[in-house]
N, C-alpha and C positions, 0 to 999 in steps of 0.2 A: 504494500500500500504506500509506504513512504520511501521506497527504493528509487534509485535513479531511473529516469525514463531513458530507454535506449532508442537511438535514432534508427530508422529503418535502413537496411543496407542499400547501397547504390545499385539501381537496377541495371540489367544488361549482362551480356556475355562477351568474352573476348573472341573476336573473329580474326583480328589482325594483330600481329606482334612485330614491332620494330625493335630489334635487338640492340644491346649496349654498344656495339662497335659500328652500328649503321649511322651514316651521315647522309641526310637527304637535303637537297636544295630545290625548292619549289613548293607550291601549295599542295596540300593533301585534302581530298574530300573522301569521306567514308560513310558507311552505313553500319548500324549495330554497334560494335565495340572495337576500340583500338587501344592497345597497351603500348606505350612508348617508353623505351629505355635508352634509346639513342638520341641523336640531335637532329632537329628539323629547322632549317632556315627557310621560313615561309609560313604562310597562314595554314591553320588546321581547322577544318569545319566539317560539319555533318551535311550529308546530302539533303536538300530540301525535298520534302514529300516522302522520305524513306522511313519516317517514324522517329521517335526519340532515340538518340544515340548517346553513347558514353565514351569518354576519353579518360584513360588512366595514364598519368605521367609519373613514372617511377622515380626513385631517388637519383638515378643517373641520367634521367631523361631531361631534355631541354627543348624548348620551342622559342625561336627568335622570330617572332611574328605574332599575329593575333590568333586567338582561339575563339571559335563560335560553335558550341556544341550544347545540347540540352543538359547533359549531366557531365560535370568536369571534376575529376579528382586529381589534385596536384600534390605530389611529394617531391618533385624536382623543381625545375626553374622555367619560368616564362618571362621573356622580355617582350612585352606587348600587352595589349588589353585581353582580358578573359571575359567572355560572355557565356554564362551558363543560364540559359533561359528558364530552366527548372531548378537546378541545384548545383552549387559549387561546394566542394569539400577541400579544405586546405590542411594538409597534414603537417606534422611536426617539422619536416625538412623543407616545406614549400617556400619558394622565393619567387615573388611576382613583382616585376618592375613594370607597372602599368596599372590602369584602372580595372576593377573587378565589378562587372555587372551581373547581378544574380537574382533569381526568383526566391531561393532560400540559400542560406549559407551556413557552413559549419567550419569552425576553425579550431585547430589544436594548438595548445601552448607551444610556442617556438616558431610558428608560421610567420613569415615576414611579407608584408605588402608595402611597396613603395608606390603609392597611388591612392586613388579614391575607391571606397566601397559604395556602390550605387545600386540600391534595390530597384528591381524592374518587375512589372507584372509578368506572370507566366506567359510563355510563348512570345516574348518581345524580341523580335529579330530585327537587326538593322536593315534599313532599306538600301539596296545596292544601287549605286549610281553609275 
């Protein structure tokens, strides 16, 4: 009754894995789930119309570019803005240099954000120009 409320797990399954030694240059679009342990220099976003996707950035993972995915779990580094239209989870080793737009947010002690935390209504996607 008086115990800690547990947050529900982040939904999704891992369909794509980018390993620790991988270095990718260019934008990535994906559906379902992506686990990133390597480095991406470019934007990472989920495919429009493919349903909610999840991006997991591991401790050795890094994105130098913007992230736009429904569910984002960061334990590594992002240099750019993070847009999690439904949920953003920042783990103990998370380092974000940029603004974080979120529907719901969870932060662990030790996470670092050098930017603004900006709440958004669910399914708020930026308009492409």
